[in-house]
N, C-alpha and C positions, 0 to 999 in steps of 0.2 A: 504493499499499499504505500502510495507516494506520500512525501512529507510535504505539506502545503506551506508556501512560504509568500510572505508580504514584504515587498521592497518600499522603503520610503527614503526618497532621495530626490533633492531639488534639481540636481544637474543631469539633464536628460541624458547626456552622452555616458556619464559614470553609471546611472540607472541602467541603461542598455548593457554596458560591459558587465555589471553585476548579475543582471539577468543571465546572460549568457555563460558567465562562469559557474553560476548555481545549477543551471540546468544541464552543464556538462557532466554533473555528478549524478550517478544512478539513484534513483528514488526520490529525487527532489523536483518540485514543480512550483514554478512562481504563479501563483492564482490572481495576484494584482499588484499594481504599482502606483505610488502615490508620490506627489510633489512636495508635501509638507505634513507636519504633525496632526493638523486639524482633519485632513483628508484621511491620513493613515489611521487614526483612532476610530473614525467612523467605519473604515474597511475592517479593522479588527472586529468590530461588533457585528457587521454583516457577514463577512467571510469565515470568521473564526480560524484564522490560519494557526499552524503549529508553531511557527517560526517567524520572527520579525528581523529584517535587516534594516537597521536604521542609521541615518546620518544624524549627527549632533548639530552642525550648524545650517538651520533651515530657515526660511521665512514663516511668518504668521505664527507658527508654533514649533519650537526648536526640540531636538531630540530629548533633552533633559526633562523639559516640560511634559513631554508625551510620554516619557518612562515614568515620571511621577504619577501621571494620570492612570496609566496602565496598572500601576501598583495599587493606587488608592481605590481602584475599582476591583481589584482582586481578579484581574482577568487572567486565564488560564493559558497564557501564551508565554514562550520563550523569546528572549530578545538577543540579538548580536549587534554590538555598535560597529559600524564600519565608517571611520571618519577621519578627517585630518586633524582633529583636536589631539594635542600631544602634550598639553601642560598638566603636571602633576594633579593640580585641584581639580580640574574637569574630569580627568581619569578616575579619581578617587570617588567623585559624586557618582559617576556612572557605575562603577563597581559596587558602591553601596546600594545602587537600585536593582541589583540582582541581574546583570547581564551574564549570558552563558559565556560570551568571549568578546574581545575588543580588538579589532583589527584595523591597524592604522594605514591611511593612504599615504602613498601609493603602495599597493601590495601586489603579490603574485597569485597566479592561479593556485599554485601548489599550496600557499597559505590558506587560501579561503577552502580548498578541497580537503585539506587536513582538518580543519575545524568542522566542515559538514560531515565527515566520516565520523569524527569523534562524537558529533551530535546525533547522528544516526545510531550509533552505538548506545548513547545515553538513552534515547527514546525507546529503543528496543528493550533495554533493561527495566526502564521505568515502567513500561507496559506490563511487566511481570509483577503478579502481586506475591511477592516473597520477601523474606528476610535476608539482608545482606551480611556477610562477615566483613571484617575490617579490610582484608586483602581486595575483596571484591569491590568495596566501596573506594578504596584508594585507586584502583584501576579505572573506576567510573570517573571520579573527580580529577584524577592526575593522570590521563592516559598515556603520558610520556614518561612515566616513572614517579618515584617518590619525590619530595620536595628537594632532599639533598642532590638526587641525580639530576634535577632540572635546573641547578645552578650553572651559570655559564662557565664553561671550561675551555681551556685552549684546545684547538682542533689539530688536525694533521692531514696531510694530503694523501689520497690513495695511491697505490703503486701504479694503477692503470688509469689514466685520465679519460674522461668521456670523449667520444668521437668529436673531432673538430677543435679539441684543445690542444696546444702546444705547451710543452714543459717549459721551454725557454721563455716564451711570452709570459707564462704564469710566474716564473721567477722574477721577471722584471717588474710585474705588477707588485708582487710582494716586496721586492727591494724598494720600490719607489715609495710605497706606503710606509715602510719602516723609517724611511728618511723624513717623511711628511709629519711633522710634530703636530699640526693642527689638523690631520686628516687630508683627504683629497675627494674631489668629485669625479665622476666619470670623465668629464671633459679635461680636468687636469691630468689624469692618468692617460688618456689618449694622447694628448699633446706631448706629454714627457717621454713616452716610450714609442711614439710613431705609429699608432694603430688608429682605427676609425672609433668613434665614439661607441657605436654600438658593441663593437668587439670588446672595448674596455669593459663595458656594463656587464657582458656576458661572463667575463672573468671574475669581476668583482661580485656579482651574484652566486657565482660557483664557490668563491672564497668564504662568503657568507654562510652558504649552506654547510660548509665544512667547519664552521666556528673559528676560521682563521681571521675574519674581520668583523666588525660591528658596523651598524649604519646609524647615523643620526640624520634626521629629516629637518633641514632648515627651510624656513618660510620667509621670503623676502616681502617687499611691500608690493611688488608687481610680478606676475609671471608664476609659472609652476614652481611646485617645491624642489629643492635640490638634495638629493642624497649624499651625504659626507661620509666617506669610509674610513675606518680607524683600524689599524692592526690590532689584534687582540693581544693582551698581555700573555707573555710566554711563547709567542710565535716568533 
């Protein structure tokens, strides 16, 4: 049985990307899309979705107000924040309102896919009327392991790189990041080692997945946010 999803996002382009990402994952169906919290709340009442994907910065009624309204009405719906909001105060407020997950923009399909797969498992277990032991509960709440294992650790490179990756280029990216005290963007790396920006971004994303680098999203006054990459300590 498909998991019914409601999308609440004011940017039509982002809304469509989110819809495509969600529906690429088996057993998920986007049943409605809204551009603000006012419309979204009404759709929750009408459509009774299982899951709401919601932005925080929206006109008319933002995501925080909508979450508060959902919780005050005790509506049986799970929520995931998919948003550019990255300040600690906002994040804490959203977490206090009981979201299942918090995904920062920009994000990859793999990040959203993992959340959806975790949520599907959560829904499956939740539908069973049985008592859980501690191990089962830990696996449900922390699907990637216990809290100690989830702490950020230094990574390592696999012996065999994915198809299309060059060891020499990868080493150049790592060397440049190690020398960049304040981190570097994909444009910085591309210019420094003489490759296209899209190539630099591929290598940086790969290193992030290997826990070799961390990413900090910088928001300027105008234009798209910029990912700033930093070498992880110990690498």
